C-alpha positions, 0 to 999 in steps of 0.5 A, spaced: 908 760 372 909 756 365 906 760 359 906 753 357 901 749 362 896 745 360 889 750 360 884 749 365 876 748 364 871 749 369 865 746 367 859 749 370 851 746 369 847 743 373 846 736 368 852 732 369 851 729 362 852 736 359 858 737 363 860 729 361 859 731 354 862 738 353 868 735 357 869 729 352 868 735 346 874 738 349 879 733 350 878 731 343 880 738 340 885 739 346 887 732 349 892 736 354 886 740 357 884 740 365 877 739 368 874 742 374 866 740 374 860 744 378 853 743 378 851 750 382 854 758 381 857 756 389 860 749 387 863 753 381 866 759 385 869 754 390 873 750 384 875 757 382 878 759 388 881 753 390 884 752 383 888 759 383 894 757 388 895 750 384 893 750 377 888 756 376 883 756 372 883 759 364 876 758 361 869 757 364 863 754 361 857 757 364 850 755 364 845 761 366 839 757 369 843 753 375 839 751 381 842 756 385 842 763 381 839 764 374 840 769 368 844 775 368 846 774 376 850 768 374 855 771 369 855 777 373 858 773 379 862 769 375 866 776 372 867 778 378 870 772 381 873 770 374 875 777 372 881 775 366 878 769 365 875 767 359 867 766 359 863 762 354 856 761 355 852 754 354 844 756 355 838 753 351 835 759 349 837 761 342 835 769 344 839 775 341 837 780 346 840 775 351 846 774 347 848 781 346 846 782 354 852 776 355 857 779 351 856 786 354 857 783 361 864 779 359 862 773 355 866 771 349 862 766 347 855 765 346 854 757 344 846 755 344 845 748 347 839 747 341 845 748 336 847 743 330 852 738 332 857 741 327 855 748 330 856 746 337 862 743 335 865 749 331 863 753 337 867 749 342 873 749 338 873 757 337 873 757 345 879 752 345 883 756 340 881 762 343 877 765 338 871 769 339 864 766 338 857 769 336 852 764 332 851 768 326 844 765 325 841 769 332 842 776 329 840 779 322 839 785 319 832 787 322 834 786 329 841 789 329 844 796 326 851 796 323 855 803 326 856 806 319 864 806 318 868 811 313 875 811 310 878 813 317 875 808 321 875 802 317 878 796 320 884 796 314 885 804 316 886 803 324 892 804 328 892 803 335 899 804 339 902 798 343 898 799 349 891 800 346 893 793 343 894 790 350 887 793 352 883 791 345 885 784 348 883 784 354 877 788 352 876 781 347 876 777 353 870 780 356 875 784 362 873 790 365 876 796 366 878 795 373 881 788 371 885 790 366 888 795 370 890 790 374 893 786 369 897 791 365 899 795 372 896 801 370 891 806 372 883 805 371 883 812 368 889 811 364 885 804 362 879 808 360 882 813 356 886 808 352 878 804 351 875 810 349 881 811 344 880 805 341 872 806 340 873 812 337 879 808 332 874 803 330 868 807 330 863 804 336 860 806 341 860 800 346 865 795 348 859 790 345 859 793 338 867 793 338 867 785 341 862 784 334 867 788 329 873 783 332 869 777 331 867 779 324 874 782 321 881 779 320 883 786 319 881 788 326 884 782 329 890 783 325 892 790 329 892 786 335 898 783 339 898 778 344 897 781 351 901 781 357 899 774 361 895 776 368 898 775 374 898 767 375 900 766 368 895 762 363 896 758 357 899 761 351 893 759 345 888 762 350 892 769 350 893 769 343 890 774 339 883 772 337 881 770 331 875 773 326 867 769 325 863 774 322 857 777 325 853 783 324 853 789 330 848 790 334 846 798 337 851 800 341 850 804 347 856 808 351 860 804 356 867 806 355 867 807 363 
């Protein structure tokens, strides 16, 4: 598929006014964008399947509180159905633990509905441009820990192999080891080895820490090249290296597997 095709957004929220508002806001940032909409998880999964053979979805904007699914189960079901798409969470909850859990389960953006309009638009702009977004006001030094980094694990000192750069980019999209293996045509065990090596290189202990480190550090992003396209193609801008936003790091948990 043409890598320069129009990006396809799937907007999933049970309020049509919110879906229409998001569509208009994204269209203002990307006039070429295409949209599908759904008010339930089941309808969203059906839209994904229908689009696969014609114009696959690139980005999902997902509300966690749907009539037929609520909470993390909603994100987990969507991530299973959309293993390589970028997923942004739209939620009415300004909760740090929820945000960190969303990142842990594969979201690359967390956008509170109650944010000021400037913050909301900045979040959508980051999503459209293929960047990470995690609102800094949700975190404070009293709530999260920063892993210590020495001269060897500082972002500027880290050096990755070309394959590790590929794996890093898929990690930053929230993809599982299995999805990364499928996208790159390598085994899941090989991906696991690369993920462990990336963790060691950056001095982190989890994907969540790695995502937040990469979102706050231009030096980290400079080490990563754009990933190889996933099966089915995709928009080049959505596969480009993710840019940086400054956020603190959360406490980690071992999740290289």
